[in-house]
Every structure is written in structure tokens, then in C-alpha cells.
N, CA, C and O atoms as a GROMACS GRO file, in nm:
protein
  540
    1MET      N    1   9.101   9.712  10.758
    1MET     CA    2   9.148   9.765  10.631
    1MET      C    3   9.290   9.715  10.606
    1MET      O    4   9.363   9.679  10.698
    2ILE      N    5   9.326   9.715  10.479
    2ILE     CA    6   9.459   9.672  10.437
    2ILE      C    7   9.505   9.763  10.323
    2ILE      O    8   9.428   9.791  10.231
    3VAL      N    9   9.629   9.808  10.329
    3VAL     CA   10   9.686   9.894  10.226
    3VAL      C   11   9.755   9.806  10.121
    3VAL      O   12   9.829   9.714  10.156
    4LEU      N   13   9.730   9.834   9.995
    4LEU     CA   14   9.788   9.758   9.885
    4LEU      C   15   9.917   9.824   9.837
    4LEU      O   16   9.919   9.943   9.807
    5ASP      N   17  10.023   9.745   9.831
    5ASP     CA   18  10.153   9.793   9.783
    5ASP      C   19  10.172   9.754   9.637
    5ASP      O   20  10.109   9.661   9.588
    6SER      N   21  10.259   9.825   9.569
    6SER     CA   22  10.288   9.800   9.428
    6SER      C   23  10.339   9.659   9.404
    6SER      O   24  10.296   9.595   9.307
    7SER      N   25  10.428   9.609   9.487
    7SER     CA   26  10.484   9.475   9.466
    7SER      C   27  10.373   9.370   9.468
    7SER      O   28  10.376   9.274   9.390
    8PHE      N   29  10.278   9.388   9.556
    8PHE     CA   30  10.164   9.296   9.565
    8PHE      C   31  10.077   9.304   9.440
    8PHE      O   32  10.040   9.201   9.384
    9LEU      N   33  10.046   9.425   9.397
    9LEU     CA   34   9.957   9.442   9.282
    9LEU      C   35  10.021   9.398   9.152
    9LEU      O   36   9.953   9.341   9.066
   10VAL      N   37  10.149   9.422   9.135
   10VAL     CA   38  10.218   9.377   9.015
   10VAL      C   39  10.217   9.224   9.010
   10VAL      O   40  10.191   9.165   8.906
   11ALA      N   41  10.246   9.159   9.124
   11ALA     CA   42  10.242   9.013   9.128
   11ALA      C   43  10.102   8.961   9.102
   11ALA      O   44  10.085   8.860   9.033
   12LEU      N   45  10.002   9.026   9.156
   12LEU     CA   46   9.864   8.984   9.138
   12LEU      C   47   9.823   8.986   8.991
   12LEU      O   48   9.752   8.897   8.944
   13HIS      N   49   9.867   9.087   8.918
   13HIS     CA   50   9.826   9.105   8.779
   13HIS      C   51   9.925   9.047   8.678
   13HIS      O   52   9.914   9.074   8.558
   14ASN      N   53  10.021   8.966   8.726
   14ASN     CA   54  10.118   8.903   8.636
   14ASN      C   55  10.127   8.754   8.671
   14ASN      O   56  10.194   8.717   8.767
   15ALA      N   57  10.060   8.672   8.594
   15ALA     CA   58  10.053   8.528   8.623
   15ALA      C   59  10.189   8.461   8.624
   15ALA      O   60  10.204   8.354   8.683
   16SER      N   61  10.290   8.520   8.561
   16SER     CA   62  10.423   8.458   8.559
   16SER      C   63  10.513   8.509   8.673
   16SER      O   64  10.627   8.465   8.686
   17ASP      N   65  10.463   8.600   8.754
   17ASP     CA   66  10.540   8.651   8.868
   17ASP      C   67  10.556   8.541   8.972
   17ASP      O   68  10.462   8.466   8.998
   18VAL      N   69  10.673   8.531   9.032
   18VAL     CA   70  10.701   8.429   9.132
   18VAL      C   71  10.606   8.437   9.252
   18VAL      O   72  10.582   8.336   9.318
   19HIS      N   73  10.552   8.554   9.280
   19HIS     CA   74  10.462   8.574   9.394
   19HIS      C   75  10.314   8.571   9.356
   19HIS      O   76  10.228   8.594   9.441
   20HIS      N   77  10.284   8.542   9.230
   20HIS     CA   78  10.146   8.553   9.182
   20HIS      C   79  10.047   8.468   9.264
   20HIS      O   80   9.943   8.519   9.304
   21ALA      N   81  10.078   8.344   9.288
   21ALA     CA   82   9.984   8.255   9.359
   21ALA      C   83   9.957   8.306   9.500
   21ALA      O   84   9.843   8.304   9.546
   22ARG      N   85  10.060   8.351   9.568
   22ARG     CA   86  10.041   8.405   9.704
   22ARG      C   87   9.961   8.534   9.700
   22ARG      O   88   9.876   8.558   9.787
   23ALA      N   89   9.987   8.617   9.601
   23ALA     CA   90   9.910   8.741   9.587
   23ALA      C   91   9.763   8.711   9.560
   23ALA      O   92   9.674   8.773   9.618
   24ALA      N   93   9.738   8.615   9.472
   24ALA     CA   94   9.600   8.578   9.440
   24ALA      C   95   9.529   8.523   9.564
   24ALA      O   96   9.411   8.553   9.586
   25GLY      N   97   9.598   8.444   9.643
   25GLY     CA   98   9.538   8.393   9.767
   25GLY      C   99   9.504   8.502   9.865
   25GLY      O  100   9.397   8.501   9.925
   26THR      N  101   9.594   8.597   9.881
   26THR     CA  102   9.567   8.709   9.971
   26THR      C  103   9.455   8.796   9.917
   26THR      O  104   9.372   8.846   9.993
   27MET      N  105   9.451   8.816   9.784
   27MET     CA  106   9.344   8.895   9.725
   27MET      C  107   9.209   8.826   9.746
   27MET      O  108   9.108   8.894   9.767
   28ALA      N  109   9.206   8.694   9.739
   28ALA     CA  110   9.082   8.621   9.765
   28ALA      C  111   9.035   8.646   9.908
   28ALA      O  112   8.915   8.658   9.933
   29GLU      N  113   9.128   8.653  10.002
   29GLU     CA  114   9.095   8.685  10.141
   29GLU      C  115   9.039   8.826  10.152
   29GLU      O  116   8.942   8.850  10.225
   30ILE      N  117   9.100   8.919  10.081
   30ILE     CA  118   9.052   9.058  10.081
   30ILE      C  119   8.912   9.065  10.022
   30ILE      O  120   8.824   9.129  10.078
   31ASP      N  121   8.893   8.998   9.908
   31ASP     CA  122   8.761   8.997   9.844
   31ASP      C  123   8.654   8.937   9.935
   31ASP      O  124   8.538   8.977   9.929
   32ALA      N  125   8.693   8.842  10.017
   32ALA     CA  126   8.599   8.777  10.108
   32ALA      C  127   8.573   8.861  10.233
   32ALA      O  128   8.491   8.824  10.318
   33GLY      N  129   8.642   8.975  10.245
   33GLY     CA  130   8.622   9.065  10.358
   33GLY      C  131   8.702   9.029  10.482
   33GLY      O  132   8.679   9.085  10.589
   34ARG      N  133   8.795   8.937  10.469
   34ARG     CA  134   8.873   8.891  10.585
   34ARG      C  135   8.960   9.002  10.645
   34ARG      O  136   8.986   9.002  10.766
   35HIS      N  137   9.005   9.095  10.563
   35HIS     CA  138   9.095   9.201  10.610
   35HIS      C  139   9.031   9.339  10.600
   35HIS      O  140   9.099   9.441  10.613
   36GLY      N  141   8.902   9.343  10.577
   36GLY     CA  142   8.834   9.470  10.559
   36GLY      C  143   8.857   9.525  10.420
   36GLY      O  144   8.910   9.455  10.333
   37ARG      N  145   8.819   9.646  10.399
   37ARG     CA  146   8.834   9.709  10.268
   37ARG      C  147   8.982   9.735  10.239
   37ARG      O  148   9.062   9.753  10.330
   38ALA      N  149   9.017   9.736  10.112
   38ALA     CA  150   9.153   9.764  10.069
   38ALA      C  151   9.167   9.912  10.039
   38ALA      O  152   9.074   9.977   9.992
   39LEU      N  153   9.284   9.965  10.066
   39LEU     CA  154   9.317  10.105  10.037
   39LEU      C  155   9.423  10.110   9.928
   39LEU      O  156   9.529  10.048   9.940
   40LEU      N  157   9.394  10.183   9.823
   40LEU     CA  158   9.486  10.201   9.711
   40LEU      C  159   9.531  10.346   9.705
   40LEU      O  160   9.451  10.435   9.675
   41LEU      N  161   9.658  10.370   9.735
   41LEU     CA  162   9.711  10.505   9.729
   41LEU      C  163   9.734  10.545   9.583
   41LEU      O  164   9.775  10.464   9.500
   42GLU      N  165   9.709  10.671   9.555
   42GLU     CA  166   9.733  10.726   9.422
   42GLU      C  167   9.877  10.698   9.379
   42GLU      O  168   9.902  10.663   9.264
   43TYR      N  169   9.971  10.715   9.471
   43TYR     CA  170  10.113  10.692   9.441
   43TYR      C  171  10.138  10.548   9.398
   43TYR      O  172  10.218  10.523   9.308
   44VAL      N  173  10.070  10.455   9.461
   44VAL     CA  174  10.086  10.314   9.428
   44VAL      C  175  10.029  10.286   9.289
   44VAL      O  176  10.089  10.212   9.211
   45LEU      N  177   9.915  10.344   9.258
   45LEU     CA  178   9.858  10.327   9.125
   45LEU      C  179   9.955  10.376   9.018
   45LEU      O  180   9.970  10.311   8.914
   46VAL      N  181  10.020  10.488   9.042
   46VAL     CA  182  10.118  10.542   8.947
   46VAL      C  183  10.235  10.444   8.930
   46VAL      O  184  10.279  10.418   8.818
   47GLU      N  185  10.284  10.390   9.041
   47GLU     CA  186  10.394  10.293   9.032
   47GLU      C  187  10.353  10.168   8.955
   47GLU      O  188  10.426  10.121   8.868
   48VAL      N  189  10.236  10.115   8.987
   48VAL     CA  190  10.190   9.994   8.920
   48VAL      C  191  10.173  10.017   8.770
   48VAL      O  192  10.217   9.935   8.689
   49ALA      N  193  10.111  10.127   8.734
   49ALA     CA  194  10.091  10.158   8.592
   49ALA      C  195  10.226  10.166   8.519
   49ALA      O  196  10.239  10.116   8.408
   50THR      N  197  10.323  10.228   8.581
   50THR     CA  198  10.455  10.243   8.520
   50THR      C  199  10.525  10.108   8.504
   50THR      O  200  10.580  10.078   8.398
   51VAL      N  201  10.522  10.026   8.608
   51VAL     CA  202  10.588   9.895   8.601
   51VAL      C  203  10.522   9.807   8.495
   51VAL      O  204  10.591   9.744   8.415
   52VAL      N  205  10.389   9.803   8.494
   52VAL     CA  206  10.320   9.720   8.396
   52VAL      C  207  10.345   9.770   8.254
   52VAL      O  208  10.364   9.690   8.163
   53LEU      N  209  10.346   9.901   8.236
   53LEU     CA  210  10.377   9.957   8.105
   53LEU      C  211  10.516   9.914   8.058
   53LEU      O  212  10.534   9.873   7.944
   54MET      N  213  10.614   9.924   8.147
   54MET     CA  214  10.752   9.891   8.110
   54MET      C  215  10.771   9.741   8.084
   54MET      O  216  10.847   9.702   7.996
   55ARG      N  217  10.702   9.659   8.163
   55ARG     CA  218  10.718   9.513   8.148
   55ARG      C  219  10.628   9.454   8.040
   55ARG      O  220  10.662   9.352   7.980
   56ARG      N  221  10.515   9.518   8.016
   56ARG     CA  222  10.419   9.465   7.919
   56ARG      C  223  10.392   9.567   7.810
   56ARG      O  224  10.471   9.582   7.717
   57ASP      N  225  10.279   9.640   7.823
   57ASP     CA  226  10.242   9.738   7.721
   57ASP      C  227  10.134   9.831   7.777
   57ASP      O  228  10.082   9.810   7.886
   58LEU      N  229  10.101   9.933   7.699
   58LEU     CA  230  10.003  10.033   7.742
   58LEU      C  231   9.865   9.972   7.764
   58LEU      O  232   9.798  10.005   7.862
   59THR      N  233   9.823   9.885   7.675
   59THR     CA  234   9.691   9.823   7.688
   59THR      C  235   9.678   9.749   7.821
   59THR      O  236   9.577   9.762   7.890
   60THR      N  237   9.779   9.673   7.857
   60THR     CA  238   9.777   9.598   7.982
   60THR      C  239   9.780   9.693   8.101
   60THR      O  240   9.708   9.672   8.199
   61ALA      N  241   9.862   9.797   8.094
   61ALA     CA  242   9.869   9.894   8.204
   61ALA      C  243   9.734   9.962   8.225
   61ALA      O  244   9.691   9.980   8.339
   62LEU      N  245   9.670   9.998   8.118
   62LEU     CA  246   9.538  10.062   8.130
   62LEU      C  247   9.433   9.964   8.185
   62LEU      O  248   9.348  10.004   8.264
   63ARG      N  249   9.440   9.838   8.143
   63ARG     CA  250   9.346   9.737   8.193
   63ARG      C  251   9.362   9.720   8.344
   63ARG      O  252   9.263   9.712   8.416
   64VAL      N  253   9.487   9.716   8.391
   64VAL     CA  254   9.514   9.701   8.534
   64VAL      C  255   9.464   9.824   8.610
   64VAL      O  256   9.401   9.811   8.715
   65CYS      N  257   9.493   9.942   8.559
   65CYS     CA  258   9.446  10.066   8.624
   65CYS      C  259   9.294  10.068   8.634
   65CYS      O  260   9.239  10.098   8.739
   66ASP      N  261   9.228  10.036   8.525
   66ASP     CA  262   9.082  10.035   8.524
   66ASP      C  263   9.027   9.935   8.625
   66ASP      O  264   8.933   9.965   8.698
   67ALA      N  265   9.086   9.816   8.630
   67ALA     CA  266   9.041   9.713   8.724
   67ALA      C  267   9.056   9.761   8.867
   67ALA      O  268   8.967   9.740   8.950
   68LEU      N  269   9.167   9.824   8.898
   68LEU     CA  270   9.191   9.873   9.034
   68LEU      C  271   9.095   9.986   9.071
   68LEU      O  272   9.040   9.988   9.181
   69LEU      N  273   9.076  10.078   8.981
   69LEU     CA  274   8.991  10.194   9.010
   69LEU      C  275   8.843  10.157   9.014
   69LEU      O  276   8.765  10.228   9.078
   70GLN      N  277   8.804  10.050   8.948
   70GLN     CA  278   8.664  10.009   8.947
   70GLN      C  279   8.630   9.901   9.049
   70GLN      O  280   8.514   9.865   9.064
   71ALA      N  281   8.730   9.850   9.118
   71ALA     CA  282   8.706   9.744   9.216
   71ALA      C  283   8.618   9.796   9.329
   71ALA      O  284   8.645   9.900   9.388
   72GLU      N  285   8.512   9.723   9.358
   72GLU     CA  286   8.416   9.767   9.458
   72GLU      C  287   8.469   9.761   9.600
   72GLU      O  288   8.422   9.834   9.687
   73ASP      N  289   8.567   9.675   9.625
   73ASP     CA  290   8.619   9.659   9.761
   73ASP      C  291   8.750   9.735   9.784
   73ASP      O  292   8.823   9.707   9.880
   74VAL      N  293   8.780   9.830   9.696
   74VAL     CA  294   8.902   9.910   9.706
   74VAL      C  295   8.866  10.057   9.715
   74VAL      O  296   8.794  10.110   9.630
   75ASP      N  297   8.918  10.124   9.819
   75ASP     CA  298   8.900  10.268   9.835
   75ASP      C  299   9.026  10.340   9.788
   75ASP      O  300   9.137  10.302   9.826
   76PHE      N  301   9.008  10.442   9.706
   76PHE     CA  302   9.119  10.520   9.651
   76PHE      C  303   9.159  10.628   9.751
   76PHE      O  304   9.072  10.693   9.810
   77VAL      N  305   9.289  10.646   9.771
   77VAL     CA  306   9.342  10.748   9.862
   77VAL      C  307   9.427  10.845   9.780
   77VAL      O  308   9.531  10.808   9.727
   78ALA      N  309   9.381  10.969   9.771
   78ALA     CA  310   9.452  11.070   9.693
   78ALA      C  311   9.586  11.105   9.758
   78ALA      O  312   9.597  11.110   9.881
   79GLY      N  313   9.686  11.128   9.675
   79GLY     CA  314   9.819  11.160   9.724
   79GLY      C  315   9.823  11.284   9.811
   79GLY      O  316   9.889  11.285   9.916
   80ALA      N  317   9.755  11.388   9.771
   80ALA     CA  318   9.756  11.514   9.847
   80ALA      C  319   9.701  11.495   9.988
   80ALA      O  320   9.738  11.566  10.081
   81GLU      N  321   9.611  11.399  10.001
   81GLU     CA  322   9.547  11.372  10.130
   81GLU      C  323   9.646  11.319  10.235
   81GLU      O  324   9.625  11.338  10.355
   82VAL      N  325   9.753  11.254  10.189
   82VAL     CA  326   9.847  11.189  10.282
   82VAL      C  327   9.990  11.242  10.272
   82VAL      O  328  10.079  11.189  10.338
   83LEU      N  329  10.012  11.343  10.190
   83LEU     CA  330  10.149  11.388  10.164
   83LEU      C  331  10.222  11.433  10.290
   83LEU      O  332  10.337  11.395  10.310
   84ASP      N  333  10.159  11.512  10.375
   84ASP     CA  334  10.227  11.559  10.496
   84ASP      C  335  10.269  11.444  10.586
   84ASP      O  336  10.381  11.442  10.638
   85ASP      N  337  10.179  11.347  10.606
   85ASP     CA  338  10.213  11.231  10.689
   85ASP      C  339  10.321  11.147  10.624
   85ASP      O  340  10.409  11.094  10.692
   86ALA      N  341  10.315  11.133  10.492
   86ALA     CA  342  10.417  11.056  10.420
   86ALA      C  343  10.554  11.121  10.434
   86ALA      O  344  10.654  11.053  10.457
   87LEU      N  345  10.558  11.252  10.421
   87LEU     CA  346  10.685  11.324  10.437
   87LEU      C  347  10.739  11.310  10.578
   87LEU      O  348  10.861  11.303  10.597
   88ALA      N  349  10.652  11.307  10.678
   88ALA     CA  350  10.697  11.290  10.817
   88ALA      C  351  10.761  11.154  10.836
   88ALA      O  352  10.866  11.143  10.899
   89VAL      N  353  10.700  11.049  10.783
   89VAL     CA  354  10.758  10.914  10.792
   89VAL      C  355  10.889  10.910  10.714
   89VAL      O  356  10.988  10.856  10.763
   90PHE      N  357  10.889  10.967  10.595
   90PHE     CA  358  11.008  10.969  10.510
   90PHE      C  359  11.123  11.042  10.580
   90PHE      O  360  11.237  10.996  10.577
   91ARG      N  361  11.093  11.153  10.642
   91ARG     CA  362  11.194  11.237  10.708
   91ARG      C  363  11.252  11.167  10.832
   91ARG      O  364  11.371  11.180  10.859
   92HIS      N  365  11.170  11.094  10.905
   92HIS     CA  366  11.213  11.038  11.034
   92HIS      C  367  11.250  10.889  11.029
   92HIS      O  368  11.268  10.827  11.133
   93GLN      N  369  11.260  10.833  10.910
   93GLN     CA  370  11.296  10.692  10.901
   93GLN      C  371  11.442  10.673  10.939
   93GLN      O  372  11.524  10.763  10.925
   94SER      N  373  11.472  10.553  10.986
   94SER     CA  374  11.613  10.522  11.017
   94SER      C  375  11.668  10.439  10.902
   94SER      O  376  11.605  10.343  10.858
   95GLY      N  377  11.783  10.475  10.854
   95GLY     CA  378  11.849  10.398  10.749
   95GLY      C  379  11.821  10.445  10.608
   95GLY      O  380  11.895  10.409  10.516
   96GLY      N  381  11.718  10.524  10.587
   96GLY     CA  382  11.690  10.578  10.454
   96GLY      C  383  11.658  10.473  10.349
   96GLY      O  384  11.696  10.490  10.234
   97ARG      N  385  11.588  10.366  10.385
   97ARG     CA  386  11.560  10.258  10.291
   97ARG      C  387  11.421  10.269  10.226
   97ARG      O  388  11.394  10.202  10.127
   98LEU      N  389  11.336  10.352  10.282
   98LEU     CA  390  11.200  10.364  10.228
   98LEU      C  391  11.190  10.475  10.125
   98LEU      O  392  11.242  10.585  10.145
   99SER      N  393  11.125  10.444  10.014
   99SER     CA  394  11.094  10.549   9.917
   99SER      C  395  10.983  10.636   9.975
   99SER      O  396  10.922  10.601  10.076
  100LEU      N  397  10.957  10.748   9.913
  100LEU     CA  398  10.848  10.834   9.958
  100LEU      C  399  10.714  10.761   9.942
  100LEU      O  400  10.625  10.778  10.025
  101VAL      N  401  10.699  10.681   9.839
  101VAL     CA  402  10.576  10.603   9.821
  101VAL      C  403  10.561  10.505   9.937
  101VAL      O  404  10.452  10.493   9.994
  102ASP      N  405  10.668  10.434   9.971
  102ASP     CA  406  10.661  10.341  10.084
  102ASP      C  407  10.632  10.414  10.215
  102ASP      O  408  10.559  10.362  10.300
  103ALA      N  409  10.687  10.532  10.231
  103ALA     CA  410  10.658  10.611  10.350
  103ALA      C  411  10.510  10.647  10.356
  103ALA      O  412  10.450  10.647  10.464
  104ALA      N  413  10.451  10.677  10.242
  104ALA     CA  414  10.307  10.706  10.238
  104ALA      C  415  10.227  10.582  10.276
  104ALA      O  416  10.128  10.591  10.348
  105ILE      N  417  10.269  10.466  10.228
  105ILE     CA  418  10.202  10.341  10.263
  105ILE      C  419  10.209  10.319  10.414
  105ILE      O  420  10.109  10.283  10.476
  106VAL      N  421  10.326  10.340  10.472
  106VAL     CA  422  10.343  10.325  10.616
  106VAL      C  423  10.250  10.420  10.691
  106VAL      O  424  10.181  10.379  10.785
  107ALA      N  425  10.248  10.545  10.651
  107ALA     CA  426  10.164  10.644  10.719
  107ALA      C  427  10.017  10.605  10.714
  107ALA      O  428   9.948  10.611  10.816
  108VAL      N  429   9.970  10.564  10.598
  108VAL     CA  430   9.829  10.527  10.583
  108VAL      C  431   9.801  10.396  10.656
  108VAL      O  432   9.697  10.383  10.722
  109ALA      N  433   9.891  10.300  10.647
  109ALA     CA  434   9.870  10.173  10.716
  109ALA      C  435   9.861  10.194  10.866
  109ALA      O  436   9.775  10.136  10.932
  110ARG      N  437   9.948  10.276  10.920
  110ARG     CA  438   9.946  10.302  11.065
  110ARG      C  439   9.819  10.376  11.108
  110ARG      O  440   9.764  10.347  11.213
  111SER      N  441   9.775  10.470  11.028
  111SER     CA  442   9.661  10.553  11.070
  111SER      C  443   9.524  10.495  11.036
  111SER      O  444   9.426  10.527  11.102
  112ARG      N  445   9.517  10.411  10.932
  112ARG     CA  446   9.385  10.364  10.887
  112ARG      C  447   9.368  10.213  10.880
  112ARG      O  448   9.256  10.165  10.866
  113ALA      N  449   9.477  10.138  10.890
  113ALA     CA  450   9.468   9.994  10.865
  113ALA      C  451   9.537   9.910  10.972
  113ALA      O  452   9.575   9.796  10.944
  114ASP      N  453   9.554   9.962  11.091
  114ASP     CA  454   9.621   9.889  11.198
  114ASP      C  455   9.755   9.831  11.154
  114ASP      O  456   9.799   9.728  11.205
  115GLY      N  457   9.820   9.899  11.060
  115GLY     CA  458   9.952   9.859  11.013
  115GLY      C  459   9.954   9.750  10.908
  115GLY      O  460  10.061   9.705  10.868
  116LEU      N  461   9.837   9.705  10.862
  116LEU     CA  462   9.830   9.593  10.769
  116LEU      C  463   9.855   9.637  10.625
  116LEU      O  464   9.789   9.728  10.574
  117VAL      N  465   9.952   9.570  10.560
  117VAL     CA  466   9.991   9.602  10.422
  117VAL      C  467  10.006   9.473  10.342
  117VAL      O  468  10.069   9.378  10.388
  118ALA      N  469   9.950   9.470  10.223
  118ALA     CA  470   9.972   9.359  10.130
  118ALA      C  471  10.095   9.395  10.048
  118ALA      O  472  10.091   9.486   9.965
  119THR      N  473  10.206   9.323  10.072
  119THR     CA  474  10.333   9.358  10.008
  119THR      C  475  10.427   9.239  10.003
  119THR      O  476  10.418   9.146  10.083
  120PHE      N  477  10.518   9.244   9.907
  120PHE     CA  478  10.630   9.150   9.901
  120PHE      C  479  10.762   9.225   9.923
  120PHE      O  480  10.869   9.166   9.909
  121ASP      N  481  10.755   9.351   9.956
  121ASP     CA  482  10.871   9.437   9.978
  121ASP      C  483  10.925   9.412  10.119
  121ASP      O  484  10.860   9.447  10.218
  122ARG      N  485  11.041   9.352  10.127
  122ARG     CA  486  11.099   9.317  10.258
  122ARG      C  487  11.130   9.439  10.344
  122ARG      O  488  11.111   9.435  10.466
  123ALA      N  489  11.179   9.545  10.282
  123ALA     CA  490  11.212   9.666  10.360
  123ALA      C  491  11.084   9.726  10.419
  123ALA      O  492  11.083   9.769  10.534
  124LEU      N  493  10.979   9.728  10.342
  124LEU     CA  494  10.852   9.780  10.390
  124LEU      C  495  10.796   9.691  10.500
  124LEU      O  496  10.746   9.740  10.601
  125ALA      N  497  10.802   9.562  10.481
  125ALA     CA  498  10.751   9.466  10.580
  125ALA      C  499  10.827   9.473  10.711
  125ALA      O  500  10.773   9.437  10.816
  126ALA      N  501  10.952   9.519  10.707
  126ALA     CA  502  11.035   9.525  10.827
  126ALA      C  503  11.015   9.650  10.911
  126ALA      O  504  11.070   9.662  11.020
  127VAL      N  505  10.935   9.744  10.861
  127VAL     CA  506  10.913   9.869  10.933
  127VAL      C  507  10.833   9.842  11.060
  127VAL      O  508  10.737   9.765  11.059
  128GLU      N  509  10.874   9.906  11.168
  128GLU     CA  510  10.803   9.892  11.295
  128GLU      C  511  10.657   9.936  11.280
  128GLU      O  512  10.628  10.042  11.224
  129GLY      N  513  10.568   9.853  11.331
  129GLY     CA  514  10.426   9.885  11.325
  129GLY      C  515  10.357   9.837  11.199
  129GLY      O  516  10.238   9.862  11.181
  130ILE      N  517  10.431   9.769  11.111
  130ILE     CA  518  10.373   9.717  10.987
  130ILE      C  519  10.360   9.566  10.997
  130ILE      O  520  10.454   9.496  11.036
  131ALA      N  521  10.243   9.516  10.961
  131ALA     CA  522  10.217   9.372  10.952
  131ALA      C  523  10.194   9.342  10.805
  131ALA      O  524  10.097   9.390  10.746
  132ALA      N  525  10.281   9.262  10.746
  132ALA     CA  526  10.276   9.235  10.604
  132ALA      C  527  10.204   9.104  10.572
  132ALA      O  528  10.223   9.003  10.640
  133LEU      N  529  10.122   9.109  10.470
  133LEU     CA  530  10.059   8.989  10.413
  133LEU      C  531  10.096   8.985  10.266
  133LEU      O  532  10.113   9.093  10.208
  134PRO      N  533  10.110   8.874  10.201
  134PRO     CA  534  10.109   8.743  10.268
  134PRO      C  535  10.233   8.724  10.353
  134PRO      O  536  10.342   8.772  10.319
  135ALA      N  537  10.216   8.653  10.463
  135ALA     CA  538  10.326   8.634  10.559
  135ALA      C  539  10.430   8.539  10.504
  135ALA      O  540  10.529   8.512  10.572
   0.00000   0.00000   0.00000
């Protein structure tokens, strides 16, 4: 399994993003089953929708949300399901560089995905026990 981060999904759905080609390549690997099923946290969906809305428009944000929620190889993870673990990671982090959303990603990646996260976030990729793709 692999956890999807907002930075990865925004790049994937924005052809002009500097990371778009790398995101598309990693998504092709995910679609081919190379990394197992993808996990989409509710918190990440909220972040992605907000960023796309601010950078583009409501129609595009809704299209991206629908695509993510309807993807057959993506499992949705409700926020309430991981909140306690996310708060534990958030509370015990060193340096205070992770947002609560990133802490949730770390918690889920460690417990369900052998630490694997699709991200372009350097702070998230630097967390102990996290393996970031694309490398």
C-alpha cells in the first residue's frame, strides 16, 4: 500500500506543475499495482480540494475530488478513524515541522503502508520510517 499526499495529488492533476511528469509516472506504477492499493486520507482530500479551488476553480476542484473518490485502486480513510494516531505523531514530533495532516499521513503510512508515501513534501519525506516516492 501507498499513502497519497496532497503535494503529489496536486502535481498529478496539474499538467503545468513542475512535478507533474514524475507524479504521473508514479501514478502509473500505482495503477499497475506495483505499490499495492493507494490510501487517500479524508484530510488530504480536503487539502487537495482547497488548493485546486484556490489555484483554479470550483469545477476543477470538484472534478479532481470525484476522480479521487471514484478511483477503483484508491481506498478512502476517514479522518476520525486515524485522529488519535495522528495526534500522537503530531504531539511527539521533533522540531514541530509536520502539520496535523502530515502527522496523519505518517501514522497511516507506518501502520498500513510500510511507510510508503507518494509525496513531494521534503519535510514529510525526511520523517523517520517514511519512504517517499517518487524518489
